[in-house]
C-alpha positions in Angstrom: 112.1 -14.8 42.8 113.2 -16.1 46.3 116.6 -18.1 46.3 118.5 -19.5 49.1 118.8 -22.3 51.8 116.7 -25.6 51.1 118.8 -28.3 53.1 121.5 -28.4 55.3 124.0 -31.3 56.0 126.7 -31.4 58.2 129.4 -34.4 59.4 132.2 -34.5 61.6 134.7 -37.5 62.0 133.9 -40.0 65.1 137.0 -39.1 67.0 137.6 -35.7 69.2 139.7 -34.6 72.3 138.7 -33.2 75.7 139.9 -29.3 76.1 140.7 -29.9 79.6 142.8 -32.9 79.2 144.6 -31.0 76.2 145.0 -28.5 78.8 146.8 -30.3 81.3 148.8 -32.6 78.4 150.3 -28.8 77.4 150.3 -27.5 81.3 148.0 -24.6 80.7 145.0 -23.6 83.0 141.9 -25.8 81.1 140.3 -22.3 81.5 142.2 -20.7 78.6 141.5 -23.1 76.3 137.5 -23.3 78.2 136.7 -19.4 78.6 139.8 -17.8 76.3 139.3 -19.6 73.9 135.7 -21.1 74.3 136.5 -24.0 72.8 135.5 -27.8 74.9 135.9 -30.7 72.4 138.1 -30.9 69.1 137.2 -32.9 66.3 139.9 -35.2 65.0 140.4 -36.9 61.4 142.4 -40.2 61.4 143.9 -41.1 57.6 140.6 -42.7 56.6 139.1 -38.8 56.6 140.0 -36.1 54.2 138.0 -33.3 52.8 136.1 -35.6 49.8 135.1 -38.2 52.2 133.5 -36.1 54.8 132.0 -33.5 52.3 130.0 -36.8 50.6 129.1 -37.8 54.4 127.5 -34.5 54.7 125.5 -34.0 51.9 124.4 -38.0 52.1 122.4 -36.5 55.2 119.9 -35.0 53.1 120.8 -36.3 49.2 118.4 -39.3 49.3 115.3 -36.2 50.0 115.8 -34.2 47.0 115.2 -34.1 43.6 118.4 -35.5 42.1 118.0 -34.8 38.6 117.8 -31.0 39.0 121.0 -30.5 40.9 122.8 -29.1 37.8 126.0 -27.2 39.8 128.1 -28.7 42.6 130.7 -26.6 44.3 132.7 -27.8 46.7 135.1 -25.1 48.8 137.8 -26.3 50.9 141.3 -25.4 51.8 141.7 -29.1 52.7 142.8 -30.2 49.0 143.3 -33.7 48.0 144.5 -32.6 44.9 146.3 -29.7 42.8 144.8 -30.2 39.7 141.4 -31.8 40.0 138.3 -31.1 41.8 137.3 -32.8 44.8 133.8 -31.9 43.5 134.3 -35.2 41.0 135.2 -37.4 43.4 131.4 -36.0 45.6 129.9 -36.6 42.2 130.9 -40.0 41.6 130.1 -41.0 45.0 126.1 -39.3 44.9 126.1 -40.9 41.3 125.1 -37.7 40.0 123.9 -37.2 36.1 126.6 -35.7 33.6 125.4 -32.6 32.6 126.1 -31.4 36.4 128.6 -28.4 36.0 131.2 -28.9 39.1 134.4 -27.3 40.3 136.4 -26.7 43.2 136.4 -22.9 44.8 139.5 -21.3 47.1 139.6 -18.3 49.4 140.9 -19.9 53.1 137.6 -19.3 55.1 135.5 -17.7 52.8 135.6 -20.4 50.2 132.0 -21.7 51.2 130.1 -18.5 51.0 131.7 -17.6 47.6 130.6 -20.8 46.5 127.1 -20.0 48.2 127.1 -16.4 46.2 127.9 -18.5 43.0 125.2 -20.5 43.6 122.9 -18.3 44.1 123.5 -16.1 41.0 123.4 -19.7 39.2 119.9 -20.5 40.2 118.4 -17.2 39.7 119.5 -17.8 35.7 118.3 -21.3 36.0 115.0 -21.1 38.0 114.6 -24.6 37.6 117.6 -26.2 38.9 119.3 -26.6 42.1 122.6 -26.8 43.4 124.6 -28.8 45.7 127.6 -25.8 47.8 130.2 -28.0 50.3 132.9 -26.8 52.7 134.7 -29.5 54.1 138.2 -29.1 55.8 140.7 -30.2 58.4 142.0 -27.7 60.3 145.6 -28.3 61.3 148.4 -26.2 63.2 150.6 -29.4 64.3 150.9 -30.4 68.0 152.0 -28.1 71.0 151.5 -24.8 68.8 149.7 -21.5 69.7 146.8 -22.9 67.0 146.6 -26.0 68.4 143.8 -25.3 70.5 142.1 -23.6 67.1 142.2 -27.3 64.8 138.8 -29.4 64.0 137.2 -31.3 61.3 133.9 -31.2 59.3 131.5 -30.8 56.7 128.8 -28.5 56.0 126.9 -29.4 52.4 124.1 -27.1 51.4 121.2 -27.2 49.2 120.7 -24.1 46.9 117.1 -23.5 45.1 114.4 -21.1 44.6 111.6 -21.2 47.1 113.9 -22.6 49.5 112.5 -24.1 53.4 115.3 -22.9 55.6 116.5 -19.2 54.7 115.7 -17.0 51.7 119.2 -15.2 51.0 118.4 -11.1 50.8 119.9 -8.9 47.7 122.9 -7.3 48.6 126.2 -7.3 50.5 129.3 -5.8 52.2 132.5 -7.0 50.6 136.1 -6.3 52.0 139.5 -7.5 50.6 143.1 -6.8 51.1 146.4 -8.8 50.5 147.7 -9.8 53.5 149.7 -12.0 55.4 147.7 -13.6 58.5 147.3 -17.0 57.9 148.5 -19.2 54.8 149.4 -22.6 54.1 152.5 -23.3 51.4 152.8 -25.4 48.7 153.9 -28.9 50.6 153.0 -28.1 54.2 150.3 -30.2 56.2 150.1 -27.4 58.8 149.2 -23.9 58.7 151.2 -20.7 59.3 149.6 -18.3 61.2 149.8 -14.7 63.1 147.3 -15.3 65.6 146.9 -11.4 67.1 147.3 -9.9 63.8 144.5 -12.3 62.3 142.2 -11.6 65.3 142.9 -8.1 65.0 141.9 -7.6 61.0 139.3 -10.7 61.5 137.3 -7.9 63.6 138.5 -4.8 61.9 136.8 -6.3 58.5 133.9 -7.1 60.4 132.9 -3.3 61.7 134.0 -2.3 58.1 131.3 -4.4 56.1 128.5 -4.5 58.9 128.3 -0.8 59.1 128.2 -0.5 55.1 126.1 -3.6 54.8 123.5 -1.3 57.7 123.7 1.9 55.5 123.5 0.2 52.4 120.1 -1.6 53.4 119.2 1.3 55.5 119.1 -1.2 58.4 120.3 -0.8 62.3 121.6 -3.5 64.6 118.3 -4.0 66.1 116.3 -4.9 63.1 118.4 -8.4 63.6 117.3 -11.0 65.5 120.7 -12.9 65.3 124.2 -12.3 64.5 126.3 -15.3 63.4 129.8 -15.1 62.5 133.0 -17.6 61.3 134.6 -19.0 64.3 137.6 -20.1 64.2 137.0 -20.1 67.9 134.2 -19.3 69.4 136.0 -16.8 71.7 136.5 -15.0 68.0 132.7 -14.4 67.1 132.1 -13.1 70.7 134.5 -10.7 70.4 133.1 -9.2 66.9 129.4 -9.4 68.5 130.1 -7.5 71.3 131.7 -4.7 69.1 128.0 -4.9 67.2 126.0 -4.6 70.3 128.1 -2.2 72.6 125.9 1.0 71.6 122.3 -0.4 72.3 120.3 -0.8 74.1 120.1 -3.6 76.8 117.1 -5.3 75.6 119.0 -5.8 71.8 122.0 -6.4 73.8 120.8 -9.6 75.2 118.7 -11.0 72.1 121.5 -10.6 70.1 123.8 -12.0 73.1 121.5 -15.1 73.1 121.6 -15.5 69.4 125.0 -15.7 69.5 125.2 -18.1 72.5 123.0 -20.3 70.5 125.2 -20.3 67.6 128.0 -21.3 69.2 127.3 -24.5 70.4 128.4 -26.7 67.9 131.7 -25.3 67.3 132.5 -25.2 70.7 132.0 -29.3 70.2 133.5 -29.3 66.9 136.5 -26.5 66.6 136.9 -25.1 63.4 136.6 -26.6 60.1 137.4 -23.5 58.2 135.4 -22.9 55.0 132.0 -24.6 57.1 132.4 -23.1 60.4 130.0 -20.1 59.5 127.5 -22.2 58.4 128.2 -24.6 61.2 127.2 -21.3 63.5 124.4 -20.9 61.3 122.9 -24.6 61.7 123.6 -24.3 65.6 121.6 -21.5 65.4 119.0 -23.1 64.0 118.9 -25.8 66.2 119.4 -24.0 69.3 117.6 -21.0 69.2 113.6 -19.9 69.0 113.4 -18.0 65.8 110.2 -16.6 64.5 109.3 -17.0 61.2 110.9 -14.2 58.6 113.4 -13.6 61.5 116.4 -11.5 60.1 119.3 -13.0 60.3 123.3 -11.6 59.6 126.1 -13.3 58.6 129.8 -12.5 58.8 132.2 -14.5 56.7 135.9 -14.1 56.6 138.9 -15.6 55.0 142.5 -14.7 55.8 144.5 -13.6 52.9 141.9 -11.6 53.6 138.4 -11.7 52.3 135.2 -10.4 54.0 131.6 -10.4 53.3 128.9 -9.5 55.4 125.0 -10.3 54.2 121.8 -11.6 55.4 118.7 -13.6 55.3 115.3 -14.1 56.3 114.2 -17.6 57.9 111.5 -19.4 56.2 108.4 -21.0 57.9 108.8 -24.3 59.2 113.0 -24.2 58.7 113.0 -26.8 62.0 111.0 -29.2 60.0 114.0 -29.2 57.4 117.2 -30.4 60.0 117.9 -33.4 60.4 118.1 -33.5 64.6 118.0 -36.6 65.3 120.9 -38.5 62.9 123.1 -35.4 64.1 122.6 -36.8 67.8 123.6 -40.3 66.9 126.5 -38.7 65.0 127.8 -37.0 68.5 127.1 -40.0 70.3 129.2 -42.0 68.7 132.3 -40.2 69.2 135.2 -41.6 70.7 137.1 -39.6 73.0 140.9 -40.0 72.4 143.7 -40.1 75.0 146.3 -37.0 74.4 148.4 -40.3 73.3 146.4 -41.8 70.8 145.3 -38.4 69.7 149.1 -37.4 68.9 149.2 -40.8 67.3 146.8 -40.3 64.9 147.6 -36.2 63.9 150.8 -37.8 63.0 149.7 -40.9 61.2 148.1 -38.4 59.3 150.4 -35.9 58.5 151.9 -38.3 55.9 150.7 -39.5 52.7 149.5 -43.2 52.6 152.2 -46.0 50.8 150.1 -46.1 47.2 148.5 -49.6 47.2 147.9 -50.2 50.7 144.3 -50.5 51.3 143.1 -48.3 54.1 140.1 -48.9 56.9 138.1 -47.0 58.6 136.0 -47.9 62.0 132.9 -45.8 61.5 129.7 -46.9 61.3 128.4 -48.7 58.2 127.4 -46.9 55.2 129.9 -44.2 55.8 132.0 -43.1 53.3 135.9 -42.9 53.6 139.4 -42.7 51.9 140.6 -46.2 51.0 144.1 -44.8 50.0 145.6 -44.9 46.5 146.2 -47.0 43.8 148.6 -46.0 40.9 148.0 -42.4 43.4 144.5 -42.2 42.3 142.4 -41.9 45.3 140.1 -44.6 46.0 136.9 -43.8 48.1 134.6 -46.5 49.2 131.8 -47.1 51.4 131.9 -48.8 55.1 130.5 -52.3 54.8 
């Protein structure tokens, strides 16, 4: 039985800053951000958008097109959780009006979380082939104003429907995993921004990639040239470029050209949005599907990495007609309505979002009608509403 990704939904907030403007404000050569980091724009979430609202909006991109009664599992992966106890998935379940029999919970392991959710969903569908599962990765990456990590911030969500006989990507059996207890990135309780050892984290990422990629190829008895594309978790696009260079360095020019071109296609959305933690790898997948011309059954390799650290390499094959499942017009409209912020506006919004809103104060949203948003708390219970 083939199991995999049948639908993909994507949401990013309606505000962004340009990396050139940020570079000028920080007295940095713009090429350090544009080339050295590999980013063009960075999504900015205001106080009305959080992990939950973004996850709802991403899921709604496809939700009305699926057999909702067959959804038996809902998993929410995030490192931007809104509650220390209650799962973010329950807010989503209520907004979607899913039936009470759905098994639902939240999962965490830094940026690896959505891959953990995906693999759990795959195993669930294998045991319940007449059911489907929704997995959501949703995060706001924050490191702080005028910090080394500021340029690698972002916000967004990816939601996927996992089922038998999928129409986008079938997930292959087998994987290569590698984990270790290290401190390259973390966010202690009470911290609104993350702590990171940037150079150390980059090296660990590359070491874990080499280990899992080589182990996976050995397990499957495959070579690099068997892949039509290799895609990566992209905290910033230059990170993935470094890994891709390691993957292809000993290959023939034709293989290097093919896998370099597919990587270029996979990074396009991340360059416009920035780092979205758990959903980053799957934003790369969506970008690849939209910007590359790939034949049916093309073999796609996926490298997932979560600081702390956990990594996994796995693969899937494209299903014939996958492009018909993509919401290209919806995504185009979402990007068109994004508002460019000045640096002053960005810093004000960023600072405001670090503070919990006063209980009982209603929050409004300037998003388009139908968009879900965080409306504040009533008796410290979070409220989610749709823009009228």
